[in-house]
C-alpha positions in Angstrom: 107.0 107.2 76.4 108.3 105.0 79.1 106.9 101.5 79.5 108.1 101.0 83.1 107.9 103.2 86.3 109.3 102.8 89.8 107.0 104.0 92.5 105.9 103.8 96.1 102.5 104.5 97.5 100.5 105.1 100.7 97.1 103.3 100.8 94.4 104.2 103.2 91.5 101.7 103.0 88.0 101.9 104.4 85.2 99.5 105.2 84.0 99.4 101.6 87.4 98.9 100.0 88.2 95.7 98.1 90.0 93.2 100.2 89.7 95.4 103.3 89.5 94.4 106.9 89.4 98.1 108.0 86.5 99.4 110.0 87.0 103.1 109.2 84.4 104.8 107.1 85.1 106.2 103.7 85.0 109.8 105.1 87.5 108.8 107.9 89.8 107.3 105.3 89.6 110.5 103.1 90.4 112.7 106.1 93.3 110.4 107.0 94.9 110.5 103.5 94.3 114.3 103.3 96.3 114.6 106.6 99.1 112.5 105.1 99.2 114.6 102.0 99.5 117.7 104.1 102.4 116.3 106.1 104.2 115.4 102.9 103.6 118.9 101.5 105.2 120.2 104.8 108.3 118.0 104.1 107.6 114.8 106.0 109.3 111.7 104.7 107.1 109.7 102.3 108.7 106.3 103.2 108.4 106.9 106.9 104.7 107.9 106.6 104.1 104.8 104.5 105.5 102.7 107.3 103.3 104.4 109.9 100.0 104.8 107.9 99.7 102.6 104.8 97.3 99.7 104.8 99.3 98.0 102.1 101.9 95.4 103.1 104.3 97.5 101.0 104.2 100.1 103.8 106.8 98.1 105.8 109.2 98.8 102.9 108.5 102.5 102.7 105.5 101.9 100.4 107.8 100.7 97.6 106.1 98.8 94.8 109.3 98.5 92.8 109.2 98.7 89.0 106.0 97.9 87.1 104.7 98.2 83.6 101.4 99.0 82.0 98.6 96.6 82.7 100.0 95.6 86.1 98.0 98.0 88.3 94.4 99.2 88.3 93.9 101.8 85.6 93.5 104.9 87.7 96.6 104.0 89.7 98.6 103.2 86.5 97.5 106.3 84.7 98.6 108.5 87.6 101.9 106.8 88.2 102.9 107.0 84.5 101.8 110.7 84.4 104.1 111.7 87.3 107.6 113.0 86.8 110.4 111.2 88.8 110.4 112.6 92.3 106.8 113.9 92.0 104.0 112.9 94.4 100.5 112.5 93.1 97.4 114.1 94.4 95.0 111.8 96.2 93.5 109.2 93.9 90.7 106.7 94.6 90.6 103.1 93.5 88.5 100.2 94.6 91.2 99.6 97.2 90.9 103.0 98.9 92.8 106.2 98.7 96.4 106.5 97.5 99.2 108.9 97.3 101.9 107.8 94.8 105.5 108.8 94.7 107.3 108.1 91.4 111.0 107.5 91.8 112.0 106.6 88.3 
């Protein structure tokens, strides 16, 4: 079992997200991340979408979070990232920060 992963993500926050200044509702955020997921499924570039859509500062770097180990991310995010195969994109996951799509690169 690996103890490090390299991943990128797209985060869509809503008004109730931790550390959020967004005014969109939770339903609006869910619809937005579903649209992003559909675009990725149709072949859109993950990094490009991260730059356009993600509410995380990492969006300006294609959503890259670099390499991280266990205990560095919130549990749902960590569990999902470590369960992915390299090159695989997650389903939508929800954390206290909003909705995420994760792309594991290594």
